[in-house]
One Martini backbone bead per residue (centre of mass of N, CA, C, O) as a GRO file, in nm:
protein
  325
    1MET     BB    1   0.577   6.877  -8.510
    2LYS     BB    2   0.607   6.636  -8.694
    3ARG     BB    3   0.836   6.488  -8.526
    4ILE     BB    4   0.694   6.491  -8.255
    5PHE     BB    5   0.461   6.310  -8.345
    6VAL     BB    6   0.632   6.057  -8.403
    7THR     BB    7   0.750   6.026  -8.133
    8ILE     BB    8   0.475   5.972  -7.986
    9PHE     BB    9   0.394   5.730  -8.150
   10VAL     BB   10   0.627   5.553  -8.067
   11ALA     BB   11   0.578   5.560  -7.767
   12VAL     BB   12   0.309   5.405  -7.785
   13LEU     BB   13   0.421   5.146  -7.910
   14SER     BB   14   0.681   5.111  -7.685
   15SER     BB   15   0.531   5.113  -7.432
   16GLY     BB   16   0.595   5.052  -7.077
   17LEU     BB   17   0.484   5.029  -6.745
   18PHE     BB   18   0.420   4.888  -6.371
   19ALA     BB   19   0.428   4.839  -6.026
   20GLN     BB   20   0.477   4.586  -5.803
   21ILE     BB   21   0.770   4.516  -5.775
   22SER     BB   22   1.030   4.687  -5.689
   23ALA     BB   23   1.355   4.759  -5.758
   24TYR     BB   24   1.439   4.794  -5.461
   25GLU     BB   25   1.353   4.517  -5.362
   26TYR     BB   26   1.522   4.355  -5.540
   27LEU     BB   27   1.797   4.476  -5.460
   28TYR     BB   28   1.771   4.394  -5.152
   29THR     BB   29   1.766   4.075  -5.227
   30ALA     BB   30   2.039   4.080  -5.286
   31PRO     BB   31   2.334   3.950  -5.220
   32ALA     BB   32   2.594   3.971  -5.047
   33ILE     BB   33   2.915   4.002  -5.028
   34PRO     BB   34   3.144   3.795  -4.961
   35GLU     BB   35   3.383   3.816  -4.716
   36ASN     BB   36   3.540   3.515  -4.805
   37LEU     BB   37   3.560   3.438  -5.123
   38CYS     BB   38   3.844   3.288  -5.155
   39HIS     BB   39   3.725   3.058  -4.929
   40THR     BB   40   3.488   2.954  -5.082
   41LYS     BB   41   3.311   2.695  -5.129
   42GLY     BB   42   3.166   2.526  -5.371
   43PRO     BB   43   2.868   2.499  -5.261
   44GLN     BB   44   2.846   2.799  -5.183
   45GLN     BB   45   2.899   2.916  -5.454
   46GLU     BB   46   2.667   2.787  -5.604
   47ALA     BB   47   2.439   2.902  -5.418
   48TYR     BB   48   2.497   3.197  -5.473
   49LEU     BB   49   2.464   3.195  -5.785
   50LYS     BB   50   2.168   3.086  -5.782
   51THR     BB   51   2.047   3.322  -5.647
   52ILE     BB   52   2.104   3.524  -5.870
   53ILE     BB   53   1.977   3.374  -6.114
   54ASP     BB   54   1.696   3.358  -5.995
   55LEU     BB   55   1.649   3.664  -5.958
   56SER     BB   56   1.694   3.744  -6.252
   57ASP     BB   57   1.472   3.567  -6.375
   58SER     BB   58   1.235   3.698  -6.221
   59ILE     BB   59   1.274   3.984  -6.336
   60LYS     BB   60   1.249   3.906  -6.636
   61LYS     BB   61   0.963   3.803  -6.608
   62ASP     BB   62   0.840   4.062  -6.508
   63ILE     BB   63   0.908   4.239  -6.751
   64GLN     BB   64   0.746   4.069  -6.957
   65ASN     BB   65   0.475   4.122  -6.822
   66ARG     BB   66   0.469   4.429  -6.838
   67ILE     BB   67   0.496   4.457  -7.144
   68LEU     BB   68   0.231   4.295  -7.193
   69GLU     BB   69   0.048   4.491  -7.047
   70ALA     BB   70   0.107   4.738  -7.218
   71TYR     BB   71   0.031   4.612  -7.491
   72GLU     BB   72  -0.266   4.556  -7.419
   73TYR     BB   73  -0.342   4.844  -7.358
   74THR     BB   74  -0.275   4.968  -7.641
   75GLU     BB   75  -0.465   4.785  -7.797
   76ASN     BB   76  -0.730   4.866  -7.639
   77HIS     BB   77  -0.642   5.198  -7.707
   78LYS     BB   78  -0.566   5.268  -8.006
   79GLU     BB   79  -0.787   5.441  -8.122
   80GLU     BB   80  -0.783   5.662  -7.915
   81MET     BB   81  -0.486   5.742  -7.944
   82GLN     BB   82  -0.480   5.795  -8.245
   83ALA     BB   83  -0.688   6.019  -8.249
   84GLY     BB   84  -0.525   6.211  -8.053
   85ILE     BB   85  -0.273   6.229  -8.230
   86LEU     BB   86  -0.411   6.340  -8.483
   87ARG     BB   87  -0.535   6.588  -8.350
   88THR     BB   88  -0.265   6.718  -8.250
   89ALA     BB   89  -0.139   6.719  -8.551
   90GLY     BB   90  -0.403   6.838  -8.736
   91PHE     BB   91  -0.621   6.669  -8.797
   92SER     BB   92  -0.919   6.626  -8.914
   93GLU     BB   93  -1.223   6.494  -8.831
   94THR     BB   94  -1.270   6.369  -9.096
   95ASP     BB   95  -1.013   6.195  -9.113
   96ILE     BB   96  -1.055   6.052  -8.840
   97GLN     BB   97  -1.319   5.920  -8.915
   98ARG     BB   98  -1.209   5.764  -9.158
   99ILE     BB   99  -1.013   5.597  -8.991
  100SER     BB  100  -1.198   5.501  -8.742
  101GLY     BB  101  -1.424   5.422  -8.914
  102GLY     BB  102  -1.514   5.322  -9.207
  103LYS     BB  103  -1.724   5.092  -9.289
  104ASP     BB  104  -1.662   5.114  -9.616
  105MET     BB  105  -1.373   5.014  -9.516
  106THR     BB  106  -1.096   4.854  -9.527
  107ASP     BB  107  -0.811   4.788  -9.360
  108ALA     BB  108  -0.631   4.859  -9.603
  109GLU     BB  109  -0.750   5.132  -9.653
  110LYS     BB  110  -0.691   5.253  -9.383
  111ASP     BB  111  -0.381   5.218  -9.398
  112GLU     BB  112  -0.345   5.394  -9.651
  113LEU     BB  113  -0.461   5.654  -9.529
  114ARG     BB  114  -0.262   5.679  -9.302
  115ASN     BB  115  -0.012   5.696  -9.476
  116GLN     BB  116  -0.087   5.945  -9.636
  117LEU     BB  117  -0.134   6.137  -9.394
  118MET     BB  118   0.138   6.100  -9.253
  119GLN     BB  119   0.317   6.192  -9.482
  120LYS     BB  120   0.193   6.471  -9.514
  121LYS     BB  121   0.266   6.558  -9.203
  122THR     BB  122   0.570   6.374  -9.142
  123ASP     BB  123   0.743   6.218  -9.359
  124ILE     BB  124   0.597   5.945  -9.262
  125THR     BB  125   0.483   5.639  -9.242
  126MET     BB  126   0.303   5.412  -9.067
  127ASN     BB  127   0.482   5.165  -9.122
  128GLU     BB  128   0.753   5.298  -9.034
  129ALA     BB  129   0.663   5.348  -8.744
  130ILE     BB  130   0.578   5.057  -8.660
  131ASN     BB  131   0.860   4.921  -8.719
  132LEU     BB  132   1.009   5.043  -8.470
  133LYS     BB  133   0.907   4.823  -8.255
  134TYR     BB  134   1.137   4.607  -8.361
  135ARG     BB  135   1.335   4.741  -8.216
  136SER     BB  136   1.528   4.823  -7.989
  137LYS     BB  137   1.514   5.008  -7.715
  138GLU     BB  138   1.759   5.195  -7.783
  139GLU     BB  139   1.674   5.264  -8.075
  140ARG     BB  140   1.407   5.393  -8.013
  141GLN     BB  141   1.498   5.612  -7.819
  142THR     BB  142   1.708   5.751  -7.998
  143TRP     BB  143   1.520   5.816  -8.235
  144ALA     BB  144   1.285   5.961  -8.097
  145VAL     BB  145   1.439   6.189  -7.946
  146GLY     BB  146   1.615   6.284  -8.183
  147TYR     BB  147   1.388   6.352  -8.377
  148GLY     BB  148   1.255   6.569  -8.199
  149ALA     BB  149   1.499   6.746  -8.120
  150GLU     BB  150   1.584   6.835  -8.404
  151GLN     BB  151   1.321   7.011  -8.453
  152MET     BB  152   1.336   7.191  -8.199
  153THR     BB  153   1.595   7.365  -8.291
  154VAL     BB  154   1.493   7.532  -8.536
  155PRO     BB  155   1.295   7.757  -8.407
  156LEU     BB  156   1.498   7.873  -8.197
  157ALA     BB  157   1.646   8.055  -8.425
  158ASN     BB  158   1.403   8.214  -8.413
  159LYS     BB  159   1.218   8.490  -8.310
  160GLN     BB  160   0.952   8.328  -8.396
  161LEU     BB  161   0.717   8.111  -8.284
  162PRO     BB  162   0.527   7.884  -8.359
  163ASN     BB  163   0.220   7.793  -8.250
  164GLU     BB  164   0.267   7.474  -8.243
  165LEU     BB  165   0.502   7.507  -8.045
  166ASN     BB  166   0.361   7.659  -7.811
  167GLU     BB  167   0.154   7.421  -7.765
  168ASN     BB  168   0.427   7.215  -7.709
  169ILE     BB  169   0.608   7.300  -7.466
  170THR     BB  170   0.574   7.057  -7.273
  171THR     BB  171   0.686   6.848  -7.462
  172ASN     BB  172   0.963   6.981  -7.503
  173LYS     BB  173   1.054   6.963  -7.207
  174LEU     BB  174   1.030   6.660  -7.180
  175LEU     BB  175   1.231   6.585  -7.405
  176SER     BB  176   1.469   6.733  -7.278
  177GLU     BB  177   1.476   6.570  -7.015
  178HIS     BB  178   1.500   6.291  -7.146
  179SER     BB  179   1.776   6.346  -7.283
  180ALA     BB  180   1.940   6.423  -7.021
  181LEU     BB  181   1.885   6.147  -6.865
  182ARG     BB  182   2.000   5.957  -7.086
  183GLN     BB  183   2.283   6.070  -7.081
  184ASN     BB  184   2.345   6.028  -6.786
  185ILE     BB  185   2.298   5.715  -6.780
  186ASN     BB  186   2.503   5.643  -7.003
  187GLU     BB  187   2.751   5.748  -6.850
  188GLN     BB  188   2.725   5.555  -6.600
  189GLU     BB  189   2.738   5.290  -6.763
  190LYS     BB  190   3.013   5.343  -6.898
  191ALA     BB  191   3.185   5.386  -6.644
  192LEU     BB  192   3.137   5.098  -6.524
  193GLN     BB  193   3.245   4.935  -6.764
  194GLU     BB  194   3.532   5.063  -6.765
  195LEU     BB  195   3.603   4.978  -6.472
  196TYR     BB  196   3.574   4.677  -6.512
  197GLU     BB  197   3.781   4.645  -6.750
  198SER     BB  198   4.027   4.770  -6.581
  199ILE     BB  199   4.082   4.544  -6.383
  200ASP     BB  200   4.195   4.338  -6.582
  201SER     BB  201   4.415   4.517  -6.691
  202VAL     BB  202   4.576   4.564  -6.409
  203THR     BB  203   4.618   4.233  -6.371
  204THR     BB  204   4.801   4.106  -6.597
  205VAL     BB  205   5.075   4.068  -6.447
  206ASP     BB  206   4.964   3.879  -6.214
  207ARG     BB  207   4.862   3.656  -6.408
  208ILE     BB  208   5.128   3.592  -6.547
  209LYS     BB  209   5.276   3.517  -6.290
  210LEU     BB  210   5.100   3.289  -6.201
  211GLU     BB  211   5.120   3.104  -6.453
  212LYS     BB  212   5.431   3.074  -6.419
  213GLU     BB  213   5.412   2.934  -6.130
  214LEU     BB  214   5.214   2.694  -6.209
  215LYS     BB  215   5.336   2.526  -6.436
  216PRO     BB  216   5.546   2.341  -6.280
  217LEU     BB  217   5.333   2.227  -6.084
  218TYR     BB  218   5.157   2.083  -6.295
  219GLU     BB  219   5.383   1.911  -6.409
  220GLU     BB  220   5.448   1.764  -6.153
  221LEU     BB  221   5.164   1.642  -6.101
  222LYS     BB  222   5.171   1.469  -6.368
  223SER     BB  223   5.439   1.292  -6.279
  224ILE     BB  224   5.280   1.157  -6.072
  225ASN     BB  225   5.218   0.846  -5.924
  226LEU     BB  226   4.855   0.744  -5.884
  227GLY     BB  227   4.856   0.456  -5.947
  228GLU     BB  228   4.991   0.179  -5.992
  229GLY     BB  229   5.244   0.172  -5.746
  230SER     BB  230   5.201   0.380  -5.549
  231SER     BB  231   5.304   0.586  -5.289
  232GLN     BB  232   5.329   0.773  -5.006
  233ALA     BB  233   5.508   0.983  -5.146
  234ASP     BB  234   5.314   1.053  -5.376
  235ILE     BB  235   5.087   1.159  -5.198
  236GLU     BB  236   5.248   1.378  -5.048
  237LEU     BB  237   5.336   1.530  -5.298
  238THR     BB  238   5.053   1.595  -5.394
  239ASN     BB  239   4.970   1.759  -5.149
  240ARG     BB  240   5.189   1.975  -5.161
  241VAL     BB  241   5.141   2.088  -5.452
  242THR     BB  242   4.847   2.160  -5.411
  243LYS     BB  243   4.895   2.367  -5.187
  244GLU     BB  244   5.076   2.556  -5.355
  245ILE     BB  245   4.857   2.619  -5.566
  246GLN     BB  246   4.644   2.738  -5.365
  247ALA     BB  247   4.820   2.955  -5.246
  248LEU     BB  248   4.863   3.119  -5.510
  249GLN     BB  249   4.561   3.162  -5.574
  250GLU     BB  250   4.491   3.305  -5.301
  251ARG     BB  251   4.686   3.540  -5.334
  252TYR     BB  252   4.565   3.653  -5.591
  253CYS     BB  253   4.276   3.693  -5.494
  254GLU     BB  254   4.340   3.880  -5.251
  255LYS     BB  255   4.463   4.106  -5.434
  256ILE     BB  256   4.220   4.148  -5.653
  257THR     BB  257   3.932   4.142  -5.534
  258PRO     BB  258   3.899   4.429  -5.404
  259LEU     BB  259   3.849   4.568  -5.673
  260LEU     BB  260   3.582   4.417  -5.728
  261THR     BB  261   3.433   4.493  -5.467
  262ASN     BB  262   3.442   4.800  -5.502
  263PHE     BB  263   3.283   4.796  -5.763
  264LEU     BB  264   3.022   4.661  -5.662
  265LEU     BB  265   2.957   4.873  -5.452
  266GLN     BB  266   2.942   5.102  -5.664
  267CYS     BB  267   2.728   4.976  -5.838
  268ARG     BB  268   2.501   4.957  -5.631
  269ASP     BB  269   2.495   5.260  -5.558
  270SER     BB  270   2.440   5.363  -5.846
  271THR     BB  271   2.184   5.208  -5.896
  272GLU     BB  272   2.010   5.319  -5.664
  273LYS     BB  273   2.044   5.627  -5.742
  274SER     BB  274   1.922   5.578  -6.050
  275LEU     BB  275   1.620   5.478  -6.029
  276PRO     BB  276   1.467   5.757  -6.047
  277ASP     BB  277   1.567   5.809  -6.341
  278TYR     BB  278   1.429   5.563  -6.474
  279ASP     BB  279   1.147   5.641  -6.389
  280ARG     BB  280   1.139   5.924  -6.513
  281LEU     BB  281   1.175   5.836  -6.800
  282GLU     BB  282   0.901   5.688  -6.813
  283GLU     BB  283   0.718   5.919  -6.723
  284ILE     BB  284   0.766   6.104  -6.962
  285GLN     BB  285   0.663   5.915  -7.178
  286TYR     BB  286   0.363   5.928  -7.060
  287GLU     BB  287   0.322   6.226  -7.060
  288VAL     BB  288   0.351   6.269  -7.365
  289VAL     BB  289   0.125   6.087  -7.446
  290ALA     BB  290  -0.096   6.238  -7.294
  291GLU     BB  291  -0.050   6.516  -7.420
  292GLN     BB  292  -0.094   6.415  -7.734
  293THR     BB  293  -0.386   6.244  -7.668
  294GLY     BB  294  -0.576   6.325  -7.427
  295THR     BB  295  -0.493   6.123  -7.206
  296GLU     BB  296  -0.427   5.928  -6.970
  297ILE     BB  297  -0.197   5.809  -6.777
  298MET     BB  298  -0.026   5.541  -6.793
  299LYS     BB  299  -0.036   5.230  -6.576
  300ALA     BB  300   0.102   5.010  -6.739
  301GLY     BB  301   0.398   4.840  -6.680
  302ARG     BB  302   0.583   4.963  -6.469
  303GLY     BB  303   0.955   4.950  -6.426
  304VAL     BB  304   1.157   4.839  -6.640
  305TYR     BB  305   1.416   5.014  -6.636
  306SER     BB  306   1.492   4.957  -6.331
  307LEU     BB  307   1.499   4.649  -6.363
  308GLN     BB  308   1.729   4.644  -6.573
  309ALA     BB  309   1.941   4.765  -6.376
  310VAL     BB  310   1.939   4.528  -6.177
  311VAL     BB  311   2.025   4.309  -6.378
  312SER     BB  312   2.291   4.436  -6.443
  313TYR     BB  313   2.409   4.411  -6.155
  314LEU     BB  314   2.381   4.099  -6.138
  315GLY     BB  315   2.585   4.045  -6.363
  316TYR     BB  316   2.826   4.147  -6.191
  317LEU     BB  317   2.786   3.968  -5.937
  318ALA     BB  318   2.832   3.691  -6.092
  319GLU     BB  319   3.162   3.768  -6.095
  320VAL     BB  320   3.286   3.747  -5.794
  321PHE     BB  321   3.469   3.465  -5.870
  322ILE     BB  322   3.679   3.530  -6.105
  323TYR     BB  323   3.958   3.523  -5.907
  324LYS     BB  324   3.871   3.232  -5.838
  325GLN     BB  325   4.040   2.918  -5.893
   0.00000   0.00000   0.00000
């Protein structure tokens, strides 16, 4: 119970999330992969990449707005939520009133009382819990879920469960589901990253061969006189060598790009299918907070996790011309 309480407290501090434009809508706005990208002209390529960058920037701004919305909500309801958390954790009404009321106490004295009571009940001070909100999203999630899950496994080894654990069976189930979803998502993200990195790995031989073939052509190009005194023959030779270079580059692009195209299609499909998991991950976080605080499920700022997944996909999509020389 002690560690589960801390997990919930951290969830309140770090929660954010409510959808205006959905992650699906953003994903469907992303441009399709060019059909003939190896022959895409410079201006078209720049326009395509600008579309991706602009869309990604818009989503990132949306994410920041939702996080701010959630932060403002928690700030406005902090006293109510803290009181609910303390009550669920077993603090007496007298202690809660001393922390929440305490007109005769300074803010510093209230903080000190919170720290003392928190440490007594949870083996961690209020300041230590609050400082967790300054960690990265991944660090907070890993710590919070792991901290609660670790404590959950202890009573399960006993024949009789403590009453306080029985009272929090809903919370325990939610945390267990959260952990399973997080692990599944992490595995999917890792698999995509490894597949992406493997593409470059398997093309090493082709890239070395291309560079070997291009080297003498570039050297020949440098040796041609295109300045004062250049002849028509120099111009024709320049055009011929340039075309040979372009032909080699296009051949390489056309051989390797299908690997990247297949990856991007797989990445988009995986992202779309996983969006409900990201949303459920967030929903669990809010359900746990509501369960432990006795408050309504927070509606502010939802959708951040799934939006971040779309931004990640766009990051891969922005590399679509990577094998085009």
